[in-house]
TORMINU-640905 format. One record per residue (C-alpha): residue number from 1; residue in three letters; x, z, y. Coordinates in pm, 1 decimal. Last residue first. Layout:
<sites>
+-----+-----+----------+----------+----------+
!   n ! res !     east !       up !    north !
+-----+-----+----------+----------+----------+
! NUM ! Ala !        X !        Z !        Y !
...
+-----+-----+----------+----------+----------+
</sites>
This chain:
<sites>
+-----+-----+----------+----------+----------+
!   n ! res !     east !       up !    north !
+-----+-----+----------+----------+----------+
! 180 ! Val !  -1290.0 !   -421.5 !   -476.1 !
! 179 ! Leu !  -1619.2 !   -544.1 !   -376.3 !
! 178 ! Thr !  -1593.6 !   -905.8 !   -507.9 !
! 177 ! Asp !  -1704.5 !   -831.9 !   -869.3 !
! 176 ! Glu !  -1991.1 !   -624.2 !   -794.2 !
! 175 ! Ser !  -2176.3 !   -884.9 !   -569.8 !
! 174 ! Arg !  -2532.7 !   -865.2 !   -617.6 !
! 173 ! Ile !  -2576.9 !   -475.6 !   -748.7 !
! 172 ! Tyr !  -2343.0 !   -307.7 !   -507.0 !
! 171 ! Glu !  -2439.2 !   -544.2 !   -271.9 !
! 170 ! Gly !  -2822.4 !   -393.5 !   -304.5 !
! 169 ! Ile !  -2644.6 !   -152.6 !    -31.6 !
! 168 ! Asp !  -2667.3 !   -394.3 !    223.2 !
! 167 ! Ala !  -2459.2 !   -607.5 !    442.2 !
! 166 ! Gln !  -2455.1 !   -874.6 !    736.8 !
! 165 ! His !  -2821.0 !   -912.5 !    776.1 !
! 164 ! Leu !  -2890.4 !   -996.2 !   1171.8 !
! 163 ! Cys !  -3142.0 !   -736.9 !   1272.2 !
! 162 ! Val !  -3433.7 !   -823.0 !   1542.9 !
! 161 ! Ile !  -3553.9 !  -1156.5 !   1416.5 !
! 160 ! Ala !  -3874.1 !  -1291.8 !   1534.4 !
! 159 ! Leu !  -4170.0 !  -1294.3 !   1297.9 !
! 158 ! Pro !  -4369.1 !  -1040.7 !   1497.4 !
! 157 ! Asp !  -4332.9 !  -1194.7 !   1807.1 !
! 156 ! Ala !  -4084.3 !  -1017.6 !   2061.8 !
! 155 ! His !  -4240.3 !   -782.0 !   2329.9 !
! 154 ! Lys !  -4069.7 !   -468.7 !   2240.4 !
! 153 ! Cys !  -3806.2 !   -605.7 !   2096.8 !
! 152 ! Glu !  -3671.8 !   -785.2 !   2387.1 !
! 151 ! Ala !  -3619.1 !   -420.3 !   2567.2 !
! 150 ! Thr !  -3454.1 !   -282.2 !   2246.5 !
! 149 ! Ser !  -3186.9 !   -556.5 !   2263.5 !
! 148 ! Arg !  -3268.0 !   -884.4 !   2001.5 !
! 147 ! Gly !  -3073.0 !  -1013.9 !   1716.4 !
! 146 ! Ala !  -2921.0 !   -653.3 !   1694.9 !
! 145 ! Leu !  -2623.3 !   -707.1 !   1436.9 !
! 144 ! Gly !  -2569.2 !   -588.0 !   1081.6 !
! 143 ! Phe !  -2569.0 !   -284.2 !    879.1 !
! 142 ! Gly !  -2687.3 !   -121.3 !    532.2 !
! 141 ! Leu !  -2922.9 !     91.5 !    369.7 !
! 140 ! Pro !  -2839.9 !    442.4 !    505.5 !
! 139 ! Leu !  -3125.9 !    683.4 !    431.4 !
! 138 ! Asp !  -3265.3 !    805.0 !    723.9 !
! 137 ! Ser !  -3602.1 !    859.7 !    579.7 !
! 136 ! Met !  -3769.1 !    572.7 !    734.2 !
! 135 ! Ser !  -3487.4 !    346.4 !    585.8 !
! 134 ! Phe !  -3189.0 !    315.2 !    779.1 !
! 133 ! Val !  -2989.8 !     16.6 !    921.6 !
! 132 ! Val !  -2661.5 !     15.7 !   1136.1 !
! 131 ! Val !  -2629.6 !   -158.3 !   1440.2 !
! 130 ! Gly !  -2398.5 !   -391.9 !   1536.0 !
! 129 ! Gln !  -2441.4 !   -495.5 !   1891.2 !
! 128 ! His !  -2497.0 !   -893.4 !   1917.6 !
! 127 ! Lys !  -2851.0 !   -797.2 !   2173.9 !
! 126 ! Glu !  -2802.5 !   -471.8 !   2328.8 !
! 125 ! Thr !  -2935.1 !   -135.1 !   2161.0 !
! 124 ! Asn !  -3013.1 !    104.1 !   2493.0 !
! 123 ! Glu !  -3257.2 !    314.5 !   2312.3 !
! 122 ! Thr !  -3222.6 !    336.6 !   1922.3 !
! 121 ! Ile !  -3457.1 !    144.4 !   1715.1 !
! 120 ! Arg !  -3764.2 !    238.0 !   1524.8 !
! 119 ! Gly !  -4003.7 !     82.5 !   1234.4 !
! 118 ! Leu !  -3917.9 !   -226.0 !   1241.0 !
! 117 ! Gly !  -4039.3 !   -480.3 !    970.8 !
! 116 ! Ser !  -4310.7 !   -696.4 !   1192.2 !
! 115 ! Lys !  -4000.8 !   -756.6 !   1403.6 !
! 114 ! Leu !  -3802.2 !   -903.2 !   1147.9 !
! 113 ! Val !  -3498.1 !   -774.3 !    979.5 !
! 112 ! Asn !  -3284.2 !  -1004.5 !    832.1 !
! 111 ! His !  -3284.6 !  -1121.8 !    446.5 !
! 110 ! Gly !  -3008.0 !   -993.4 !    187.8 !
! 109 ! Tyr !  -3216.5 !   -868.3 !    -94.4 !
! 108 ! Leu !  -3184.1 !   -545.9 !     59.9 !
! 107 ! Phe !  -3365.6 !   -622.2 !    378.5 !
! 106 ! Gln !  -3674.4 !   -775.3 !    156.0 !
! 105 ! Gln !  -3706.2 !   -445.5 !     -5.0 !
! 104 ! Glu !  -3693.4 !   -235.2 !    287.9 !
! 103 ! Ala !  -3931.0 !   -424.9 !    503.4 !
! 102 ! Ala !  -4228.1 !   -272.8 !    328.7 !
! 101 ! Pro !  -4149.4 !     88.3 !    427.9 !
! 100 ! Lys !  -4055.0 !     30.3 !    778.8 !
!  99 ! Val !  -3723.7 !    -15.7 !    849.7 !
!  98 ! Trp !  -3523.9 !    231.4 !   1126.4 !
!  97 ! Ile !  -3259.6 !     36.0 !   1314.3 !
!  96 ! Lys !  -2942.4 !    234.0 !   1480.4 !
!  95 ! His !  -2696.2 !    210.6 !   1770.9 !
!  94 ! Gln !  -2456.9 !    470.2 !   1764.4 !
!  93 ! Ala !  -2358.0 !    533.9 !   1402.1 !
!  92 ! Tyr !  -2112.0 !    791.5 !   1352.3 !
!  91 ! Pro !  -2302.7 !    966.5 !   1034.5 !
!  90 ! Ala !  -2356.9 !    607.3 !    908.8 !
!  89 ! Leu !  -2016.5 !    450.9 !    968.2 !
!  88 ! Tyr !  -1837.0 !    605.6 !    699.9 !
!  87 ! Asn !  -2095.3 !    607.0 !    401.9 !
!  86 ! Leu !  -2140.7 !    200.1 !    509.3 !
!  85 ! Ala !  -1781.1 !    121.2 !    447.1 !
!  84 ! Thr !  -1829.9 !     49.4 !    112.4 !
!  83 ! Ile !  -2072.0 !   -247.9 !    224.0 !
!  82 ! His !  -1768.3 !   -425.3 !    301.8 !
!  81 ! Leu !  -1662.4 !   -519.4 !    637.2 !
!  80 ! His !  -1517.3 !   -857.7 !    726.0 !
!  79 ! Phe !  -1168.4 !   -909.9 !    931.9 !
!  78 ! Lys !  -1101.0 !  -1244.2 !   1042.7 !
!  77 ! Gly !   -751.9 !  -1390.8 !    938.0 !
!  76 ! Ser !   -883.8 !  -1770.9 !    838.4 !
!  75 ! Lys !   -742.9 !  -1657.7 !    504.1 !
!  74 ! Thr !  -1025.8 !  -1383.4 !    533.7 !
!  73 ! Phe !   -924.3 !   -996.9 !    595.6 !
!  72 ! Lys !  -1106.0 !   -767.2 !    376.3 !
!  71 ! Gly !  -1328.7 !   -463.4 !    424.5 !
!  70 ! Val !  -1409.4 !    -59.7 !    404.2 !
!  69 ! Cys !  -1222.4 !    -38.0 !     62.5 !
!  68 ! Thr !  -1225.2 !    371.3 !    -22.7 !
!  67 ! Gly !   -909.7 !    539.3 !    -99.8 !
!  66 ! Val !   -607.0 !    427.8 !   -314.9 !
!  65 ! Ser !   -624.0 !     84.0 !   -503.4 !
!  64 ! Ile !   -486.6 !   -104.7 !   -782.9 !
!  63 ! Leu !   -172.3 !    101.0 !   -822.8 !
!  62 ! Asn !     53.7 !      0.9 !  -1142.8 !
!  61 ! Asp !    281.3 !   -232.9 !   -972.0 !
!  60 ! Ala !    316.9 !    -36.5 !   -624.1 !
!  59 ! Ser !    446.5 !    211.8 !   -866.6 !
!  58 ! Val !    259.7 !    572.5 !   -857.2 !
!  57 ! Asn !    459.5 !    847.8 !   -678.6 !
!  56 ! Gly !    328.8 !    722.7 !   -362.2 !
!  55 ! Ala !     -6.5 !    735.4 !   -455.5 !
!  54 ! Leu !     10.1 !   1151.5 !   -388.2 !
!  53 ! Lys !    137.4 !   1104.4 !    -23.5 !
!  52 ! Leu !   -173.1 !    855.5 !     17.8 !
!  51 ! Val !   -432.2 !   1147.9 !    -80.6 !
!  50 ! Ser !   -261.7 !   1374.9 !    142.0 !
!  49 ! Glu !   -286.4 !   1097.2 !    427.0 !
!  48 ! Ser !   -655.9 !   1057.7 !    330.1 !
!  47 ! Val !   -756.8 !    691.0 !    286.5 !
!  46 ! Tyr !   -963.3 !    394.1 !    422.2 !
!  45 ! Tyr !   -841.6 !     90.7 !    268.5 !
!  44 ! Val !   -831.7 !   -253.3 !    384.6 !
!  43 ! Arg !   -800.7 !   -551.4 !    142.0 !
!  42 ! Asp !   -594.4 !   -861.6 !    194.6 !
!  41 ! Lys !   -369.0 !   -751.4 !    -88.5 !
!  40 ! Gln !   -283.1 !   -413.2 !    -52.1 !
!  39 ! Glu !   -339.5 !   -254.3 !    337.0 !
!  38 ! Arg !   -345.7 !    117.5 !    445.5 !
!  37 ! Phe !   -606.1 !    234.5 !    721.4 !
!  36 ! Cys !   -528.4 !    612.5 !    784.9 !
!  35 ! Tyr !   -716.8 !    961.8 !    732.4 !
!  34 ! Lys !   -607.3 !   1309.2 !    863.8 !
!  33 ! Gly !   -748.5 !   1650.6 !    752.6 !
!  32 ! Asp !  -1060.9 !   1812.1 !    641.5 !
!  31 ! Pro !  -1162.8 !   1854.2 !   1020.4 !
!  30 ! Arg !  -1105.8 !   1460.2 !   1061.1 !
!  29 ! Asp !   -855.9 !   1287.8 !   1301.4 !
!  28 ! Leu !   -920.5 !    966.8 !   1226.0 !
!  27 ! Leu !  -1280.7 !    900.0 !   1200.6 !
!  26 ! Leu !  -1370.9 !   1119.2 !   1493.4 !
!  25 ! Lys !  -1140.5 !    877.5 !   1647.5 !
!  24 ! Leu !  -1372.3 !    598.2 !   1569.4 !
!  23 ! Asn !  -1622.0 !    800.2 !   1730.1 !
!  22 ! Glu !  -1564.7 !    595.9 !   2060.9 !
!  21 ! Gly !  -1776.2 !    289.8 !   1940.7 !
!  20 ! Ile !  -1940.9 !    341.7 !   1618.1 !
!  19 ! Tyr !  -2015.8 !    -18.5 !   1496.2 !
!  18 ! Lys !  -1868.5 !   -254.3 !   1722.5 !
!  17 ! Cys !  -1611.4 !      3.2 !   1692.9 !
!  16 ! Leu !  -1534.8 !    -57.0 !   1341.8 !
!  15 ! Lys !  -1458.2 !   -466.1 !   1392.5 !
!  14 ! Glu !  -1255.2 !   -359.3 !   1699.7 !
!  13 ! Phe !  -1038.4 !   -105.0 !   1520.6 !
!  12 ! Val !   -990.0 !   -341.1 !   1234.1 !
!  11 ! Leu !   -904.7 !   -635.0 !   1439.5 !
!  10 ! Lys !   -647.2 !   -437.7 !   1629.3 !
!   9 ! Thr !   -517.5 !   -306.5 !   1297.4 !
!   8 ! Arg !   -459.6 !   -625.3 !   1166.5 !
!   7 ! Glu !   -269.5 !   -724.4 !   1515.6 !
!   6 ! Glu !    -67.9 !   -390.0 !   1488.1 !
!   5 ! Ser !     27.4 !   -492.6 !   1117.5 !
!   4 ! Leu !   -147.3 !   -202.0 !    880.5 !
!   3 ! Thr !     45.5 !     14.6 !    700.5 !
!   2 ! Lys !    156.1 !    -95.0 !    329.9 !
!   1 ! Met !     -9.4 !    -14.8 !      4.5 !
+-----+-----+----------+----------+----------+
</sites>
């Protein structure tokens, strides 16, 4: 596992800031210890520094992964978040969308959230802002981009897209081979 280059660190932090903003500091300096991001084979892992020290005892050839895979770099150099990052995005998310029970299944199948399926949205959410999608019982379901601002959602057509799907917990089943 190697340290991220400055350029790649910037890409990862920009993507995470789209969802959690200034709370990124809380992700790195946690009360249970310091955490960091490491890279192996174009995948980025979020790992405790104490666990990382222990992993140093394993040879690089035998090490598959350490920590939680939060995303990967594409061949074109862009960074894509994986659904495995949801557990770390949800508690720190600044902008949230809650979907009605009837719309949950459609979102979990990889579809966008329509205005008719929108339960609630946080105030001051801007268009194209990163949002975490929750069920009405506050269970994190995935994340995406706001298709409309909060003000636009109030007057939108029922078939208007309010959240562009990026990842959902249904991917654990649909894409299990590509997550790790």
